C-alpha positions in Angstrom: 46.9 -64.4 -172.0 48.2 -66.6 -174.3 46.0 -69.1 -176.3 47.1 -72.6 -175.8 46.6 -73.3 -179.5 49.8 -71.4 -180.1 53.0 -73.8 -180.4 56.3 -73.5 -179.1 57.3 -73.5 -182.7 55.1 -70.4 -183.7 56.6 -69.0 -180.4 59.9 -68.9 -181.9 59.0 -68.1 -185.4 57.1 -64.8 -183.6 60.6 -64.1 -181.8 62.7 -64.2 -184.4 60.4 -62.0 -186.3 60.5 -59.6 -183.6 64.4 -59.9 -183.3 64.9 -59.1 -186.8 62.4 -56.2 -187.3 64.6 -54.9 -184.6 67.6 -55.4 -186.1 66.5 -53.7 -189.1 65.8 -50.5 -187.3 69.3 -50.6 -185.8 70.8 -50.1 -189.3 68.7 -46.8 -189.6 71.4 -44.0 -188.1 68.7 -42.1 -186.6 66.5 -45.6 -184.2 70.1 -45.4 -182.8 69.8 -43.5 -180.0 65.8 -44.4 -179.3 67.2 -48.3 -179.5 70.5 -47.7 -176.9 67.7 -45.9 -174.4 65.7 -49.4 -174.1 68.1 -51.1 -171.7 65.1 -54.3 -171.8 65.5 -54.4 -174.9 69.3 -54.3 -175.7 69.9 -56.8 -172.5 67.1 -59.0 -173.8 69.0 -59.1 -177.4 72.4 -59.5 -175.3 71.3 -62.6 -173.5 69.8 -64.3 -176.8 72.7 -63.6 -178.3 74.9 -64.9 -175.4 72.6 -68.2 -175.0 72.9 -69.1 -178.9 70.3 -71.3 -178.7 68.6 -70.6 -182.5 71.5 -69.5 -185.2 68.9 -66.6 -186.9 68.0 -65.2 -184.2 72.1 -65.4 -182.8 72.9 -63.8 -185.5 70.4 -61.0 -185.8 71.4 -60.2 -182.2 74.5 -59.5 -183.2 74.1 -57.6 -186.2 72.0 -55.6 -183.5 75.4 -55.6 -181.1 77.2 -54.8 -183.5 75.1 -51.5 -185.1 74.9 -50.1 -181.7 78.3 -51.3 -180.3 79.4 -47.6 -179.9 76.4 -46.9 -177.4 76.8 -49.9 -175.8 78.4 -50.3 -172.1 79.5 -53.3 -170.7 79.0 -52.5 -167.3 75.6 -51.5 -168.0 75.1 -55.3 -169.3 73.3 -58.0 -167.0 75.0 -60.7 -169.2 78.8 -58.3 -170.3 81.2 -61.4 -169.4 79.0 -63.8 -171.0 78.6 -61.6 -174.3 82.7 -61.4 -174.5 82.6 -64.7 -174.2 80.4 -65.2 -176.6 82.7 -62.8 -179.1 85.6 -64.3 -178.0 84.1 -67.7 -178.9 82.9 -66.6 -182.6 86.6 -65.5 -182.9 88.1 -68.9 -182.1 
């Protein structure tokens, strides 16, 4: 159980660190196969990108999506429509 002493800011900073680590792992070709098999991880990162609540998290999620894009099947994602809309919104 999480301690009540942990602030929301600390949790966000931990989340930023985790997303950055996963992003960095996605740049290594040998990790692609293992990362794409983690369906929940991919779904969560796509959802965080679509939410765009934090710019740093969104950009790191975009790097992850870009690196693994050739393996991502949109029909397998919970937020597939939102992902496409968010990408088109970035292009505009």
